[in-house]
KOLFI-330601 format. One record per residue (C-alpha): z, y, x. Coordinates in steps of 0.02 Angstrom, whole numbers, plus 50000, padded with zeros to 5 digits. Layout:
residues N
ZYX/...
//
This chain:
residues 195
549975280650068/549145297650106/547675288650213/548915284150365/549475267950405/550915260250282/551445242450259/550605232650138/552035226350066/553265239950065/552245256050086/553365264050223/552715272050374/553105272050552/553725285050632/552405298650659/552675297350864/552615278850862/554155277050955/555085266450842/553735254050824/553515254751023/555295249551036/555065235550906/553575229451006/554525231551180/555915219051105/554835204751007/553575204851164/555125203351283/555985190651160/554295181751152/553845181151334/555415172151367/555465157751218/553555155851242/553275157751432/554965147451488/555695136351363/557415131351380/557225115951436/558705100551421/559475093251539/559235071751510/558945057151588/557185059151516/556795072851637/556665061751768/554695062351725/554235076151814/552935080351688/553855077751520/554975090651488/556355088151318/556685103651234/557955104851087/557565105650897/558445121050893/557455129851021/555845124250934/556575130450750/556815145650849/555195146650927/554195143750764/555255159250670/554865170250814/553105165750808/553115170850609/553865188150678/552755190150819/551185185850727/551755197350557/552435210450647/551175214050811/549755203650738/548755190150801/547765198450890/549395201851040/549745194151173/551485186151139/550405178150982/549345168551108/550945164951199/551825156351039/550025146651012/549965139151173/551625134551162/551255127451006/549855118051069/550915109751213/552175104351080/550735094950985/549555087651112/551355079751178/551775073350981/550125065950985/550285057151162/552075050251133/552165046650969/550595048750860/550825049650650/549315038250626/549225042950437/547605051250407/548105067750318/549465071650447/548295066150604/546935076250521/548025092450531/548555091250689/547095088350763/546315103050656/547645113750710/547395110550898/545435112950896/545465125750769/547075138050865/546125132451043/544555141050996/545475156150923/546345156351101/544525154151188/543935167151072/545395179651116/545385175451299/543495178151282/543755196951213/545115201451348/543445202751459/544585194951603/543915189651755/544405172951731/543405160551625/544565154651477/544505137451548/545725144451690/547095147351544/546635130251433/545675117251554/546935102851516/547445107451348/545675108151288/545345091851371/546685083451287/546275087751124/544535083151124/545065068351190/546075064051041/545165069850921/543605059350970/544585045650960/544815047750791/543265055950766/542645045250606/544205051550506/544035070650540/543415083150409/542005094650396/542895108850476/543765097850599/541955092850681/541435108350675/542835114950785/542625099250894/540855104250932/541275122450967/542605117551084/541535104551177/540235117451199/541315130151279/542035118651372/540395111151437/539625130151474/541115134351552/541235134451764/543055135851810/543795123551920/545495129651930/546825129351797/548265141751820/549355141451652/549625122651679/549885111651504/551915106851488/552175093151397/553885094451285/554505080851197/555695089551054/557365080251059/557595066050924/555685063650888/555385048950998/556035033851002/555905020551122/556295001851132/
//
């Protein structure tokens, strides 16, 4: 590299005017917006419940792969990355609500992911210096994650407890009474069995 930015893996330079990257960013951002903000819901009898929605396993696989592309291409601070995080949080919360895996390792992993990710989202929202409090976007998600974490508090790791304390303090210090971006409880097809 000659002092300008180059890819750490392949050593290539983006176009000098940035137009190639801008096109790629626009395409990836649009794909991310469509996938993460408006997930494809399946039509099923299960959708009779207005709060729960069924998503296909194929969609979830696509969303997970797209999230990785977004993170690696646009970075973890890009707004499209935040949409991915919010979608993943909604999926994990629905999983914990409907069919929690009670094994300590899996439960700790899910709870640590939730608490760490919600703290990261909160920090990103604060860094944007918006007029709205982060709770305007994260209230129900933070409350649900803290409720689950509190239920299994005795089995949480030291890191999880620190994330729990951080999110609890942020929630207590927040003033927003309204939530704009509602939580979307989504069930992945085939992941829950009834009866």
